[in-house]
N, C-alpha and C positions, 0 to 999 in steps of 0.2 A: 595894237594893230591902229595906226592913225585914221581918223573919221570913223571908227566904229560906233556906232548910236547905241547906248544902252538904255532901254525904258521900261517902267513897271507902273501899270496902271494900279493906281490906290482907290480910286473912287472913279464914278462916270464924270467928275469934274478935275480931277488932279492925277497928274502923272510925275512919276520920280523919272528925270531924265538927265543922261549925260552923255558928252561925245568926247573921244578920246583924244587929247591933244589941243582941247579949247577950253577956254573959259566957260563956266557954268552959265546958263541964261540967268537973269536977275529973279529973284524969287516972285513969284506973282505973275509971271509972263504968262501972256494968253497968247496960244496959237491961233493963226490963221485957220479958216475954214477947210483950205486946201491942206496945211500941214496936219489937222486933225483928222481929216479924213485918209489921210496918206498911213499916219499912225495906226488907226483903226483897221486899216486894210491889212497892216503888218500883223495886227494882234490877231485877226480872223484868219489869215493864211497860216500862222505858226501854231493855231490851236490844234491839239491832238484828240482830245475828247471833248471838252466843253466850252461853251461861250456863255459868259453871264453878260447881259445887257439890258439897260433901262428901255432901249430903244432896238426893236428888231425887225424894223421896216425893211432893209435891204440885206441882211444877212445872208439870205440864201443866193442872193445876185453873187456875193463875195465867195462864200463858203457854201457848197451845197452840203445838205443833210444825207448822211449815210444811215440807213437802217439794216442791219444786218445780223441776223441770230447768230451766224458763224462768228463772226468779230465779237459780238456780246460774249458767247461761249468761251471763247480763246482768251477774252480779258478777264472774266471770272475765273478761270483755270489759271492764269499766271497769278493773280493774285492769292488764291488758295494756295499755291505753292511757294509764294513768295519767301516766306520766311525760312522754310526748308532749303531753298536756292541759295539764299544771301549766307545762310549758316554755312553752306558746304563751300560756297566761294571764300569766305572768311577764314575758314579753317583751310584752304589751299593758299593761302597768301603767303608770300615768303616775308618771313622776320627780316627786316633791313637794319 
């Protein structure tokens, strides 16, 4: 899909980036503060469970923290049953 942006944070100062249909930015390109803030916001909004950050100053303003025993228990149950459910799904997958 043209204009799709793909990025993967590698460290607090490095980001793997590509935009479909465009040439890659030159290696070593530094983002503007506006671009960096936008990407940081996208990472925070897309986070499902954990956010690892060296600067936690305004994370709560962008992505509020949810503390829930029910969510914790559901997540623990999901992981406890993961192997069994994956094995069952794989056994039911048709041979193509």
